[in-house]
C-alpha positions in Angstrom: 39.9 -40.6 -38.0 43.7 -40.2 -37.8 44.8 -43.2 -39.8 47.2 -42.4 -42.6 46.8 -44.0 -46.1 49.5 -44.1 -48.8 49.2 -43.7 -52.5 51.4 -46.7 -53.0 52.8 -49.3 -50.5 56.3 -50.7 -50.6 56.9 -54.4 -51.0 57.9 -54.6 -47.3 54.8 -52.8 -46.2 52.6 -55.2 -48.2 54.4 -58.2 -46.7 54.0 -56.7 -43.2 50.3 -56.1 -43.9 49.7 -59.6 -45.2 51.3 -61.0 -42.0 49.0 -58.8 -39.9 45.9 -60.0 -42.0 46.8 -63.6 -41.1 47.3 -62.8 -37.4 43.9 -61.1 -37.3 42.5 -64.2 -39.1 43.9 -66.4 -36.3 42.4 -64.2 -33.6 39.1 -64.0 -35.4 39.1 -67.8 -35.8 39.7 -68.2 -32.1 36.8 -65.9 -31.3 34.5 -67.6 -33.8 35.4 -71.1 -32.6 34.7 -70.3 -29.0 31.6 -68.2 -29.5 29.8 -69.7 -32.5 28.7 -72.9 -34.1 28.0 -75.9 -31.8 28.6 -73.9 -28.6 26.2 -71.1 -29.3 23.5 -73.5 -30.5 24.0 -75.7 -27.4 23.9 -72.6 -25.2 20.6 -71.4 -26.8 19.1 -74.9 -26.5 20.0 -74.9 -22.7 18.1 -71.6 -22.4 15.1 -73.3 -24.0 15.4 -72.2 -27.6 12.8 -73.5 -30.1 13.5 -74.4 -33.8 12.2 -70.9 -34.8 14.6 -69.3 -32.3 17.6 -71.3 -33.6 16.5 -70.1 -37.1 16.5 -66.5 -35.9 20.0 -66.9 -34.4 21.2 -68.2 -37.8 19.3 -65.5 -39.7 20.5 -62.4 -37.7 24.2 -62.3 -38.9 23.4 -62.5 -42.7 20.5 -60.1 -42.4 22.7 -57.6 -40.5 24.9 -57.5 -43.6 22.2 -55.2 -45.1 23.8 -52.5 -43.1 26.6 -52.6 -45.6 24.4 -50.3 -47.8 24.9 -47.2 -45.6 28.4 -48.5 -44.9 29.3 -47.8 -48.5 28.5 -44.1 -47.9 30.8 -44.2 -44.8 33.7 -45.7 -46.8 33.2 -43.3 -49.7 33.0 -40.2 -47.5 35.9 -40.9 -45.1 38.0 -43.1 -47.3 39.9 -44.5 -44.3 39.0 -48.1 -44.3 41.3 -49.2 -41.6 39.7 -46.9 -39.1 36.2 -47.9 -40.0 37.1 -51.6 -39.8 38.8 -51.3 -36.5 36.2 -49.3 -34.7 33.4 -51.5 -36.1 35.2 -54.7 -35.1 35.8 -53.4 -31.6 32.2 -52.4 -31.1 31.0 -55.7 -32.5 33.2 -58.0 -30.4 32.4 -56.3 -27.1 28.9 -57.9 -27.2 30.4 -61.3 -26.6 31.3 -60.0 -23.2 27.6 -59.2 -22.6 26.5 -62.7 -23.8 29.1 -64.2 -21.4 27.6 -62.4 -18.5 24.0 -63.3 -19.2 23.8 -66.4 -16.9 25.4 -64.4 -14.1 23.4 -61.2 -14.3 20.0 -61.7 -15.8 16.9 -63.9 -15.0 16.5 -67.1 -17.1 13.2 -65.9 -18.7 14.9 -62.8 -20.2 18.1 -64.6 -21.3 17.1 -65.7 -24.8 15.8 -62.2 -25.7 19.1 -60.7 -24.5 21.1 -63.2 -26.6 19.1 -62.4 -29.7 19.6 -58.6 -29.1 23.3 -59.0 -28.4 23.8 -61.1 -31.5 21.9 -58.6 -33.6 24.1 -55.7 -32.4 27.3 -57.8 -32.7 26.4 -58.7 -36.3 25.3 -55.1 -37.2 28.6 -53.6 -36.2 30.5 -56.4 -37.9 28.7 -55.7 -41.1 29.8 -52.1 -41.1 33.4 -53.4 -40.8 33.0 -56.0 -43.5 32.2 -53.5 -46.2 35.4 -51.5 -45.6 37.4 -54.7 -45.0 36.5 -56.3 -48.4 37.4 -53.1 -50.3 40.6 -52.8 -48.3 41.7 -56.4 -49.0 40.8 -56.0 -52.7 43.5 -53.2 -52.9 46.0 -54.7 -50.5 46.5 -58.3 -51.6 48.2 -58.8 -55.0 45.7 -60.2 -57.5 48.1 -62.9 -58.7 48.4 -64.3 -55.2 44.7 -64.1 -54.0 44.2 -67.9 -54.1 47.6 -68.8 -52.5 47.4 -66.1 -49.8 43.8 -66.8 -48.7 44.3 -70.6 -48.8 47.3 -70.1 -46.6 45.3 -67.9 -44.2 42.4 -70.4 -44.2 44.8 -73.3 -43.6 46.3 -71.6 -40.5 43.0 -70.5 -39.1 41.5 -74.0 -39.7 44.4 -75.6 -37.9 43.8 -73.3 -34.9 40.1 -73.9 -35.1 40.6 -77.7 -34.9 42.8 -77.4 -31.8 40.5 -75.0 -30.0 37.4 -77.1 -30.9 39.0 -80.2 -29.4 40.1 -78.3 -26.3 36.7 -76.6 -25.8 34.8 -79.8 -26.3 36.9 -81.6 -23.7 36.5 -78.6 -21.4 32.7 -78.6 -21.7 32.5 -82.4 -21.0 34.6 -82.0 -17.9 32.7 -78.9 -16.8 29.4 -80.8 -17.0 30.8 -83.6 -14.8 32.2 -81.2 -12.2 29.4 -78.7 -12.1 26.2 -80.5 -13.5 23.9 -77.7 -12.4 25.9 -74.8 -13.9 26.4 -75.8 -17.6 25.5 -72.3 -18.8 28.4 -70.8 -16.9 30.7 -73.2 -18.6 29.7 -71.7 -22.0 30.0 -68.2 -20.5 33.7 -68.8 -19.9 34.2 -69.9 -23.5 32.4 -66.7 -24.7 34.6 -64.6 -22.5 37.8 -66.1 -23.9 36.4 -65.6 -27.4 35.8 -61.9 -26.5 39.5 -61.6 -25.5 40.6 -63.2 -28.7 38.4 -60.8 -30.7 40.0 -57.7 -29.0 43.5 -59.1 -29.8 42.3 -59.2 -33.5 41.3 -55.5 -33.3 44.9 -54.7 -32.4 46.2 -56.7 -35.4 43.8 -54.8 -37.7 45.3 -51.5 -36.5 48.7 -52.6 -37.7 47.7 -53.3 -41.3 48.8 -50.6 -43.8 46.2 -49.1 -46.1 46.7 -48.1 -49.8 44.7 -45.1 -50.8 41.4 -45.6 -52.6 41.3 -44.6 -56.2 40.4 -40.9 -56.7 36.8 -40.0 -56.5 35.0 -39.8 -59.7 31.7 -38.1 -60.2 29.5 -38.2 -57.0 27.0 -41.0 -57.3 24.0 -41.7 -55.1 24.3 -44.7 -52.9 21.5 -46.7 -54.4 22.8 -46.0 -57.9 26.2 -47.4 -56.7 24.4 -50.5 -55.4 22.6 -51.0 -58.7 25.8 -50.7 -60.8 26.8 -54.4 -60.5 23.4 -55.4 -61.8 24.1 -53.7 -65.1 27.2 -55.9 -65.4 25.9 -59.1 -66.9 28.7 -61.3 -65.8 28.7 -60.0 -62.2 24.9 -60.2 -62.1 25.2 -63.9 -63.0 27.7 -64.3 -60.1 25.3 -62.6 -57.7 22.4 -64.9 -58.8 24.6 -68.0 -58.3 25.9 -66.9 -54.8 22.4 -65.8 -53.7 20.7 -69.1 -54.6 23.7 -71.0 -53.2 23.5 -69.2 -49.9 19.8 -69.8 -49.6 20.2 -73.5 -50.1 23.1 -73.9 -47.6 21.4 -71.8 -44.9 18.1 -73.6 -45.3 19.8 -76.7 -43.9 23.2 -76.0 -42.3 22.1 -74.1 -39.2 20.1 -77.2 -38.1 22.7 -79.9 -38.4 23.7 -79.5 -34.7 20.1 -79.4 -33.6 19.4 -82.5 -35.7 22.3 -84.4 -34.0 21.4 -83.3 -30.5 17.6 -83.9 -30.8 16.9 -86.4 -33.5 20.1 -88.6 -33.3 20.5 -87.8 -29.5 24.3 -87.7 -29.8 26.6 -86.5 -27.0 28.3 -83.2 -27.4 31.7 -85.0 -27.6 30.5 -86.9 -30.7 29.3 -83.7 -32.3 32.6 -81.9 -31.6 34.5 -84.9 -33.0 32.5 -84.8 -36.2 33.1 -81.0 -36.5 36.9 -81.6 -36.0 36.9 -84.3 -38.6 35.3 -81.9 -41.1 37.8 -79.2 -40.2 40.7 -81.7 -40.6 39.7 -82.7 -44.1 39.0 -79.0 -44.9 42.5 -78.2 -43.7 44.0 -81.0 -45.8 42.4 -79.8 -49.0 42.7 -76.0 -48.6 46.1 -75.8 -50.3 45.0 -78.1 -53.1 41.9 -75.9 -53.8 44.1 -72.8 -53.5 46.5 -74.1 -56.2 43.6 -75.1 -58.4 41.9 -71.7 -58.1 45.2 -70.0 -59.3 46.0 -72.6 -61.9 42.5 -73.0 -63.4 39.9 -70.6 -62.0 37.6 -70.1 -59.0 34.6 -71.2 -61.1 36.3 -74.5 -62.0 36.8 -75.2 -58.3 33.1 -74.3 -57.5 31.8 -76.6 -60.3 33.4 -79.5 -58.5 33.2 -78.6 -54.8 29.6 -77.2 -55.1 27.8 -80.4 -56.2 29.8 -82.4 -53.7 28.6 -80.2 -50.9 25.0 -80.5 -52.0 25.2 -84.3 -52.1 26.4 -84.1 -48.5 23.3 -82.2 -47.5 21.1 -84.9 -49.3 23.0 -87.6 -47.4 21.7 -86.3 -44.1 18.2 -87.6 -45.0 19.6 -91.2 -44.9 21.1 -91.0 -41.4 17.8 -92.4 -40.1 15.6 -95.2 -41.5 13.4 -94.1 -39.8 15.5 -94.0 -36.6 19.2 -94.5 -35.9 20.5 -97.7 -37.4 23.8 -99.5 -37.9 25.0 -97.2 -40.7 24.1 -93.9 -39.0 27.6 -93.3 -37.5 29.5 -94.5 -40.6 27.4 -92.3 -42.8 27.9 -89.3 -40.5 31.6 -89.9 -40.7 31.5 -89.9 -44.5 29.3 -86.8 -44.6 31.7 -84.8 -42.5 34.7 -85.9 -44.4 33.2 -84.9 -47.8 31.7 -81.8 -46.3 35.1 -80.7 -45.2 36.6 -81.4 -48.6 33.8 -79.4 -50.4 33.6 -76.6 -47.9 37.3 -75.8 -48.3 36.8 -75.3 -52.1 33.5 -73.5 -51.9 34.6 -71.1 -49.1 37.9 -70.2 -50.8 36.6 -69.9 -54.4 33.3 -68.1 -53.7 35.2 -65.4 -51.7 37.9 -65.1 -54.3 35.7 -65.0 -57.4 33.8 -61.9 -56.1 37.1 -60.1 -55.4 38.5 -61.1 -58.8 35.4 -60.1 -60.9 34.8 -56.8 -59.1 36.4 -54.0 -61.2 39.2 -52.1 -59.6 37.9 -48.8 -58.1 34.4 -50.2 -57.8 35.0 -53.0 -55.5 33.2 -51.5 -52.5 29.9 -51.1 -54.4 30.2 -54.5 -56.3 31.1 -56.5 -53.2 28.4 -54.8 -51.1 25.7 -55.5 -53.7 26.9 -59.1 -53.8 26.8 -59.2 -50.0 23.3 -57.6 -50.0 21.8 -60.4 -52.1 23.7 -63.1 -50.2 22.6 -61.7 -46.9 18.9 -61.6 -47.8 19.1 -65.2 -49.1 21.1 -66.5 -46.1 18.9 -64.6 -43.6 15.5 -65.6 -45.0 16.5 -69.3 -45.4 17.1 -70.3 -41.7 13.9 -68.6 -40.6 12.0 -70.7 -43.2 14.0 -73.7 -42.1 12.8 -73.2 -38.5 9.2 -72.8 -39.6 9.5 -75.9 -41.8 10.9 -77.9 -38.9 7.9 -77.1 -36.8 5.4 -77.6 -39.8 6.8 -81.0 -40.7 7.2 -82.2 -37.1 4.0 -84.3 -37.3 4.4 -85.3 -41.0 6.3 -88.3 -42.5 6.9 -89.6 -46.0 8.2 -93.1 -46.4 8.8 -95.7 -49.2 9.4 -99.3 -48.5 10.1 -102.4 -50.5 8.0 -105.4 -49.4 8.7 -109.0 -50.3 6.0 -111.6 -49.5 6.7 -115.4 -49.8 5.2 -118.6 -48.3 8.0 -118.5 -45.7 7.3 -115.0 -44.5 7.8 -111.4 -45.5 10.7 -109.0 -45.9 10.3 -105.2 -45.5 13.1 -102.9 -46.5 12.8 -99.2 -45.9 14.2 -97.2 -48.8 13.2 -93.7 -47.9 11.9 -92.0 -44.8 11.5 -88.2 -44.4 10.6 -86.7 -41.1 10.8 -83.1 -39.9 14.3 -81.8 -40.8 14.7 -84.3 -43.7 12.2 -82.5 -45.8 14.0 -79.2 -45.9 17.4 -81.0 -46.2 16.0 -82.4 -49.5 14.6 -78.9 -50.5 18.1 -77.4 -49.9 19.6 -80.1 -52.1 17.3 -79.2 -55.0 17.9 -75.5 -54.7 21.6 -76.0 -54.5 21.7 -77.8 -57.8 19.7 -75.0 -59.3 22.5 -72.6 -58.1 25.1 -74.8 -59.9 23.1 -74.2 -63.1 23.4 -70.4 -62.5 27.2 -70.8 -62.0 27.5 -72.1 -65.5 26.5 -68.6 -66.8 29.4 -66.9 -65.0 32.5 -66.2 -67.1 36.0 -66.2 -65.6 39.4 -66.2 -67.3 41.1 -69.6 -67.1 38.0 -71.8 -66.4 38.2 -75.4 -67.5 35.8 -78.3 -67.6 35.1 -79.9 -64.2 36.4 -83.3 -65.3 39.9 -81.8 -65.6 39.7 -80.5 -62.0 38.3 -83.9 -60.8 41.2 -85.7 -62.5 43.7 -83.4 -60.9 42.0 -83.7 -57.5 42.2 -87.5 -57.6 45.8 -87.3 -58.6 46.6 -84.9 -55.7 44.8 -87.3 -53.3 46.7 -90.3 -54.5 49.9 -88.4 -54.2 49.0 -87.3 -50.7 48.2 -90.9 -49.7 51.5 -92.1 -50.9 53.2 -89.4 -48.9 51.3 -90.3 -45.8 52.4 -93.9 -46.2 56.0 -92.9 -45.9 57.9 -92.1 -42.8 58.3 -88.5 -44.0 54.6 -88.2 -44.5 53.8 -89.5 -41.0 56.3 -87.1 -39.6 54.6 -84.2 -41.4 51.3 -85.2 -39.9 52.8 -85.2 -36.4 54.2 -81.7 -37.1 50.8 -80.3 -38.2 49.8 -78.8 -34.9 52.9 -76.7 -34.9 52.3 -75.1 -38.3 51.0 -71.9 -36.8 54.0 -71.5 -34.5 56.3 -72.2 -37.4 54.6 -69.6 -39.5 54.7 -66.9 -36.8 58.4 -67.6 -36.3 59.2 -67.3 -39.9 56.8 -64.4 -40.5 56.0 -65.5 -44.1 52.5 -64.8 -45.4 52.7 -67.1 -48.4 
């Protein structure tokens, strides 16, 4: 592994590295947008995937993160994180090429099995790279700029994701009209473009400088390294929070697309539009949450964005009463708006809080242990969700208010749970338990959630006033060009 590391990086090298980190983020976002989410689920459903298969597709990536355990040994032995990350990423991303070729080269009956195998290998190699990447970023990004830098990165990648989602959605709709008998091949083209974007990301990874890891201490067995974070009371509380949180989210989230396609019978264009709406609101709030995480704390951000996300999951159970009704679409719009707001805060703060609380020099083991628990939770949950969907398929729970009078009767449905609704509700309950676990985590700078809420409302009001001005409208028009502007200036923060 001939990749040089330096005991100390210059300011210019750090700046150059941060720019490359963002460029890799953009390439990875392009790959993820074109190969995952709605498009992968729709591709699997076209191949005849059941609820259990969809659950397995969602479970494989987090379960593959268990490979981070032997990855720690790899990092500690070779201590060249750039090489490990680069080779692992390249090996992982090549499997999108295989998935893209499945409709062309393999019989239909074998396709789903091949997709599952390819996703497993893709996720396995990616997990090897994630372990070294997390440790590498812990030492590369200045600690006082974690929130600002990663919110900037997420803002740019979200902007790109929005543009690509819209373009890909329009492309799929046109492809279906032009080639109605060849829908699978339309998805294959998306996956191939995602593969090309992923390989471009590997190049950007190769250009990021690497600071040397702290000197080796006394040799420690790998399982002892993994157990170290569990002797740290504060970090153990963080692991318990993130584990229960990931279980709750992954019990429900993988099935939102299936729910809209099957239960609500929405067109793909509607689903893409909702996804873009969620991304737009996430984009708008990333900088706000980034400032709050630096100004207050990551925990303070999570205590506001976390409960909001869980309420959005609960709201899915009211989109049918018992079937689609006049408020279904307005409710879906509201759900996706508030999901975008809360997701921006949860994603940013949950990632940063682990980086912040992991002791310097022990980040690899601490973050891997955290990822281990999260992966188990996030991997088991969608499999259970798929089984729940099948179990509750023939079951229903409803409550109605009935008014009888001499002139007739009035029946108002107040609650109706069918199939997916049951585990959406279970996810909501488990999510609020996780918020209770978050209260036990200690982080410097944390404040009460009412302060964050007050500041958030103030920021929203200020933003609305800006939008109402000519200058604000002009800024909104400029939004699609933010990425080009960034790349031209070359400023990471």
